[in-house]
Structures are given as C-alpha cells and as structure tokens.
C-alpha positions in Angstrom: 57.1 -98.1 77.5 55.6 -101.2 76.2 52.2 -99.8 76.9 53.0 -96.7 75.1 54.2 -98.5 72.2 51.1 -100.5 72.0 48.6 -97.6 72.2 47.2 -96.6 68.8 48.6 -93.4 67.1 46.0 -90.6 66.9 45.7 -89.1 63.4 46.5 -85.3 62.9 43.7 -82.9 61.6 44.5 -81.0 58.3 42.6 -77.6 58.2 44.5 -76.1 55.3 42.0 -77.2 52.6 39.1 -75.7 54.4 41.0 -72.5 54.9 41.8 -72.3 51.2 38.1 -72.9 50.4 37.0 -70.2 52.7 39.5 -67.7 51.2 38.5 -68.6 47.7 34.8 -68.1 48.5 35.6 -64.7 50.2 37.7 -63.7 47.2 34.8 -64.6 44.9 32.4 -62.5 47.0 34.9 -59.5 46.9 35.3 -59.9 43.1 31.5 -60.0 42.6 31.1 -56.9 44.8 33.8 -55.1 42.8 32.0 -56.1 39.5 28.7 -54.8 40.9 30.4 -51.6 42.0 32.1 -51.1 38.7 28.9 -51.7 36.7 27.1 -49.3 39.0 29.8 -46.7 38.4 29.6 -47.2 34.6 25.8 -47.0 34.6 25.9 -43.9 36.9 28.5 -42.3 34.7 26.4 -42.9 31.6 23.3 -41.6 33.4 25.2 -38.4 34.5 26.6 -38.0 31.0 23.1 -38.3 29.4 21.8 -35.9 32.0 24.6 -33.4 31.2 23.8 -33.7 27.5 20.1 -33.2 28.2 20.9 -30.2 30.4 23.1 -28.8 27.6 20.4 -29.3 25.0 17.9 -27.7 27.4 20.3 -24.8 27.9 20.5 -24.3 24.1 16.7 -24.4 23.8 16.3 -21.9 26.6 18.9 -19.6 24.9 17.0 -20.0 21.6 13.8 -19.1 23.6 15.6 -16.1 25.0 16.6 -15.0 21.5 13.0 -15.5 20.3 11.7 -13.4 23.2 14.3 -10.7 22.4 13.2 -10.7 18.7 9.6 -10.6 19.9 10.3 -7.6 22.1 12.1 -5.9 19.2 9.0 -6.5 17.1 6.8 -5.1 19.7 9.1 -2.0 20.0 8.7 -1.6 16.2 4.9 -1.9 16.7 5.0 0.7 19.4 7.1 3.0 17.1 4.6 2.4 14.3 1.7 3.2 16.6 3.5 6.4 17.7 4.0 7.4 14.0 0.3 6.7 13.4 -0.6 8.7 16.5 1.5 11.7 15.2 -0.1 11.4 11.7 -3.5 11.2 13.3 -2.9 14.4 15.3 -1.9 16.1 12.1 -5.1 14.8 10.5 -7.1 16.2 13.4 -5.3 19.5 13.2 -5.9 19.9 9.5 -9.6 20.6 8.8 -9.3 19.8 5.1 -8.0 16.3 5.5 -9.4 14.0 2.8 -11.3 10.8 3.5 -8.6 8.8 1.7 -6.0 9.6 4.4 -8.4 8.6 7.1 -9.1 5.4 5.3 -5.3 4.8 5.0 -4.9 5.3 8.7 -7.7 2.9 9.4 -6.1 0.3 7.1 -2.7 0.8 8.9 -4.5 0.4 12.2 -6.1 -2.8 11.0 -2.7 -4.0 9.8 -1.2 -3.1 13.2 -3.9 -5.0 15.0 -3.2 -8.0 12.8 0.5 -7.8 13.6 -0.5 -7.5 17.3 -2.6 -10.6 17.1 0.4 -12.5 15.5 2.6 -11.1 18.3 0.2 -12.4 20.9 0.1 -15.8 19.3 3.9 -15.9 19.3 3.9 -14.8 22.9 1.4 -17.5 23.9 3.7 -20.1 22.2 6.7 -18.7 23.9 4.9 -18.9 27.3 4.0 -22.5 26.7 7.6 -23.3 25.7 8.9 -21.6 28.8 6.4 -23.5 31.0 7.5 -26.8 29.4 11.2 -26.0 29.9 10.5 -25.0 33.5 8.7 -28.3 34.1 11.6 -30.3 32.7 14.0 -28.3 34.7 12.0 -29.0 37.9 11.9 -32.7 37.0 15.7 -32.8 36.5 16.1 -31.0 39.8 14.2 -33.8 41.6 16.1 -36.5 39.7 19.6 -35.7 40.5 21.0 -33.6 43.3 24.5 -33.5 41.7 23.2 -31.2 38.9 21.5 -28.9 41.4 23.8 -25.9 40.7 23.4 -26.2 36.9 19.7 -26.5 37.3 19.6 -23.5 39.5 21.2 -21.5 36.6 18.6 -22.9 34.2 15.9 -21.9 36.7 17.2 -18.4 36.8 17.2 -18.2 33.0 13.6 -19.5 33.0 12.6 -17.0 35.6 14.1 -14.1 33.6 12.3 -15.4 30.5 9.1 -15.4 32.4 9.7 -11.9 33.6 10.3 -10.8 30.0 7.1 -12.5 29.0 5.2 -10.7 31.7 6.8 -7.4 30.6 5.9 -8.2 27.0 2.3 -8.9 28.1 2.2 -5.5 29.8 3.5 -3.8 26.7 0.9 -5.5 24.6 -1.8 -4.3 27.0 -0.5 -0.8 26.7 -0.4 -1.2 22.9 -4.0 -2.3 22.9 -5.0 0.8 24.8 -3.1 2.9 22.3 -4.9 1.1 19.5 -8.2 1.8 21.2 -7.3 5.5 21.5 -6.3 5.4 17.9 -9.6 3.9 16.9 -11.5 6.6 18.8 -9.4 9.2 17.1 -10.1 7.6 13.7 -13.8 7.7 14.5 -13.5 11.4 15.3 -11.5 12.0 12.1 -14.1 10.1 10.1 -16.8 12.3 11.6 -14.8 15.4 10.7 -14.2 14.1 7.2 -18.0 13.4 6.9 -18.6 17.0 8.0 -16.0 18.3 5.6 -17.5 16.2 2.8 -20.9 17.8 3.5 -19.2 21.2 3.4 -17.5 20.2 0.1 -20.8 19.0 -1.3 -22.4 22.3 -0.3 -19.5 24.2 -1.8 -19.9 22.1 -5.0 -23.5 23.0 -5.2 -22.7 26.7 -4.7 -19.9 26.4 -7.3 -22.2 24.7 -9.8 -24.7 27.5 -9.2 -22.1 30.1 -9.7 -20.9 28.3 -12.9 -24.5 28.2 -14.1 -24.9 31.9 -13.4 -21.6 32.6 -15.3 -22.6 30.4 -18.1 -26.0 32.1 -18.3 -24.1 35.5 -18.4 -21.9 34.1 -21.2 -25.0 32.8 -23.0 -26.3 36.4 -23.2 -23.1 37.5 -25.0 -23.1 34.3 -27.1 -26.6 35.1 -28.2 -25.6 38.7 -29.1 -22.5 37.3 -31.0 -24.7 34.8 -32.9 -27.2 37.5 -33.7 -24.5 39.8 -35.2 -23.0 36.8 -37.2 -26.4 36.0 -38.6 -26.7 39.6 -39.9 -23.2 39.6 -41.2 -23.2 36.1 -42.9 -26.8 36.1 -44.0 -27.7 33.2 -46.3 -24.2 32.5 -47.6 -23.6 29.0 -49.0 -21.4 26.7 -46.9 -22.0 28.5 -43.6 -24.7 27.3 -41.2 -25.5 27.2 -37.5 -25.6 23.8 -35.7 -26.7 24.1 -32.1 -24.2 26.5 -30.4 -21.7 26.4 -33.2 -21.0 28.1 -36.5 -20.1 25.6 -39.1 -17.9 26.7 -42.1 -17.6 24.3 -45.0 -13.9 23.5 -45.6 -14.4 24.4 -49.3 -15.2 27.9 -48.3 -11.9 28.4 -46.5 -9.4 25.9 -47.9 -8.3 24.3 -51.1 -8.5 20.5 -51.2 -5.6 18.9 -49.1 -4.4 22.4 -48.0 -4.4 24.3 -44.6 -3.7 27.7 -46.1 -6.4 30.4 -45.7 -7.1 31.9 -49.1 -7.9 35.6 -49.5 -11.6 35.0 -49.9 -11.5 32.9 -46.8 -10.0 35.8 -44.9 -12.7 38.1 -46.1 -15.3 35.6 -44.9 -13.7 35.3 -41.4 -12.8 39.0 -40.9 -16.3 40.1 -40.0 -16.7 37.2 -37.6 -13.6 38.2 -35.6 -14.6 41.9 -35.8 -18.0 41.1 -34.2 -16.3 39.0 -31.6 -13.9 41.9 -30.7 -16.9 44.1 -30.3 -18.7 41.7 -28.1 -15.6 40.7 -26.0 -15.3 44.3 -24.9 -18.6 43.9 -23.0 -17.8 40.6 -21.4 -16.7 41.0 -17.7 -13.2 40.0 -16.8 -14.4 37.3 -14.4 -16.0 35.4 -17.3 -13.2 33.3 -18.8 -14.5 33.0 -22.4 -12.7 31.3 -25.2 -13.3 30.9 -28.9 -13.0 27.2 -29.6 -12.0 26.4 -33.3 -12.3 22.7 -34.3 -11.1 21.2 -37.5 -12.7 18.1 -39.2 -12.1 16.1 -42.4 -13.9 13.4 -44.2 -13.0 9.7 -44.2 -10.8 10.0 -47.3 -7.2 9.2 -46.1 -4.4 11.7 -46.8 -0.7 10.9 -46.8 1.6 13.8 -47.8 4.9 15.1 -46.5 3.2 17.9 -44.6 0.0 16.0 -43.6 0.7 12.3 -42.9 -2.9 11.7 -41.8 -6.3 13.4 -41.4 -5.4 14.4 -37.9 -2.6 16.7 -39.0 -4.7 18.2 -41.8 -7.7 19.0 -39.4 -5.4 20.4 -36.8 -3.4 22.4 -39.3 -6.6 24.0 -40.7 -7.8 24.8 -37.1 -4.4 26.4 -36.3 -4.5 28.5 -39.5 -7.9 30.0 -38.4 -6.5 30.6 -34.9 -3.5 32.5 -36.2 -5.7 34.6 -38.4 -8.0 35.3 -35.4 -5.0 36.5 -33.3 -3.8 38.6 -36.3 -7.3 40.2 -36.3 -7.0 41.2 -32.7 -8.5 38.3 -30.7 -6.3 37.8 -27.6 -4.1 34.6 -27.7 -5.4 33.4 -24.3 -9.0 33.5 -25.7 -8.6 31.2 -28.7 -7.9 27.5 -28.9 -7.5 25.0 -31.8 -8.3 21.2 -31.9 -8.2 18.7 -34.7 -10.5 15.7 -34.8 -9.7 14.3 -38.2 -12.6 12.1 -39.5 -13.7 10.9 -36.0 -16.9 13.0 -35.6 -18.7 13.1 -38.9 -22.0 15.0 -39.3 -23.1 12.5 -41.9 -21.9 8.9 -41.6 -22.9 8.1 -45.2 -20.2 7.2 -47.7 -21.2 9.6 -50.4 -19.6 12.8 -51.9 -22.4 14.9 -50.4 -21.7 13.4 -46.9 -18.0 14.0 -47.4 -18.6 17.7 -48.2 -20.6 18.1 -45.1 -18.0 16.4 -42.9 -15.1 18.6 -44.2 -15.7 21.7 -41.9 -14.4 24.2 -39.4 -16.5 24.8 -36.3 -16.5 28.0 -34.2 -17.9 27.8 -30.7 -17.9 30.5 -28.0 -17.5 28.7 -24.7 -16.0 29.0 -21.2 -12.8 27.5 -19.9 
C-alpha cells in the first residue's frame, strides 16, 4: 500500500477539444459546399432563365419570319393572278387582229412592272432564306448548349423546317412565274409582230384612202370649176365681189348695213343667182361626194359692243348665219351648208386704213368637202 501510495499519479488525456475542432472544421467544409452548391444553383437558374428568354425571343422572331413568308406567298399569289390576267388579255390581243400598238405597249409595260415586282420578291425571299438560316444556326447552337431545352428546341427546329419548306415552295412558284413571264414575253413579241403587220396594212389603207379622197376631191373640183364658171358669168364685173383662190369673196357693204347682220333686199338679189347656180350644179354631183358650201364671216379690227353683238365674233358669225338661212330658204339642203365666224382674226389686209378695213369686212363662199 505504501508503494502504491508513493507511485506517481498518471495524468488523464482530454480529447474533447480536438473533437470539437474536427467537428467545427467539418461543419465549415459542409457550409462551404452548401454555399458553392447554392451559388451554382443560382447561376444555373439565371442561365436557364436567360436561355428561356432567348428561346422566347427566337420563337417570336421565327413567328415574325413565318408571317413575312406568308405575306410573301400572298404577294406571289397576287403576282400569279396578275400574270394570269395579263395572259388572258394577251390571248384577247392575239385573237383580235385590229389590236392597236398602244395596247401591246401597255402589256409590255405591265410585264416589265411584273418583272420588277418579281425581282423585289426574289430579293425579299433571299433575305428570308438568310434569316431562316441564321435562326436555324442559333437553334442548333442552343441545342448543343443545353440538353434541358431540347424539347423546346425541337419545336423551333420544326418551325424552321416548315419555313424552309415554304421557302422552297416559294422558289418553285417563282420559277414557274419566270416561265410564265417568258411565255408572256414571247406572246408580246408575236403581238408586236402582228401589230407591225397591222400598221403596215393600216398605212396601205391610208394610202388607198388618201388616193380615194384625192380622186373624190378631183371629182368635186370639176363641179367646183363648173360652179365658178357659172358664177363668173352671173356676177360679171360687179363691184365688191371677187374671186380669191377657191373662194368667192363678197364685201360686207354689198350685203349688210354697218353693224348689222340683216340681209337687205339688194343683198338677196345678189345672192339668189349664186344659190340657183349651186342648186343646178348639185343635181349633177354624185351622192358619194359629200360636198358642203362653207360660208365664213369676217369683220375689220374696229371693235363693236352692242346688246346683240357684244364683240366682232358675234357679228361675223351672225352675218354668216344670215347667209346660211337665206341659202336654205333658196333650196340648198341644210346638211350641205355650214357657217363660221372668224371676227377680225384673219384679215386680207393687215394695214390700219379705211381701205384695208373695207377689204377685211367680207363674206366668203367656198365649195368644199366634209
């Protein structure tokens, strides 16, 4: 016992502080891992949210592209309809042998306008194809970037595929439209050739018509010469009546009082033999020669302003109409006489003298053809 009591006392080992340190370090590691995991979740959530927004924006762009392609297809449908209308009009132009060159030119202009619209459509189609290709590339990149959005991207891919199919269909329609335009151009060339032939025929007909008119005028010239010969014998060397070219010129003082359009009795006696000779000659003129006695009234430059004649126009026309009425009364058919008033616009003598004014105040009779 004494030995036991003298032996030194062994100290006890305290492991609790080390255990606490180990636990605190483990806890710190766990907290750090939780923080890392939470930060990763937040970053991944933000990345997924940004990707969803990008996919949504891409979806809207693809939808807008689809709308644009739909509008483009509608525009091409309108172009096809316009080309159909032009084809129908062209068939009518080919069927009608007397189509004018103006209509063929109008068809050519419309065809050029259609080609311009087609070129614009092709440009828009090329831009649409580029846009679809870009969207498809971005969709493919998003497919590789995140497997979680694979289903949404598959839908986008299907939309892009449909858009590409529509683009291909649109390209085929444009090719068909080009063929139609080529056919239309060939038809236009044919129409232009026919128009050229028709123009040559029209020119030939014009020459024949001019020849016929010349022949008719020559026939009328014979009767005009006979009429003038009779008038020369009837009128003789009377003062105030003369022949100027193919016209008989009566001085206004022989027929009318100053400022008046009323035919006096002596004026009627002067004109009666003229109309009697014309009636005799007109009985010999064939019905196919449409002759007419043109009666023109002229005044001098002295202005007139009365209640009945506000200007020289009315006075000259009134005098010509008075002569026409008397001619009809003497038996000249109404459809073979005409009256015109020229006022002071065509003077025989441009001088400003009383002698020139007397010459310019006149009534002219001319046998001509309608």
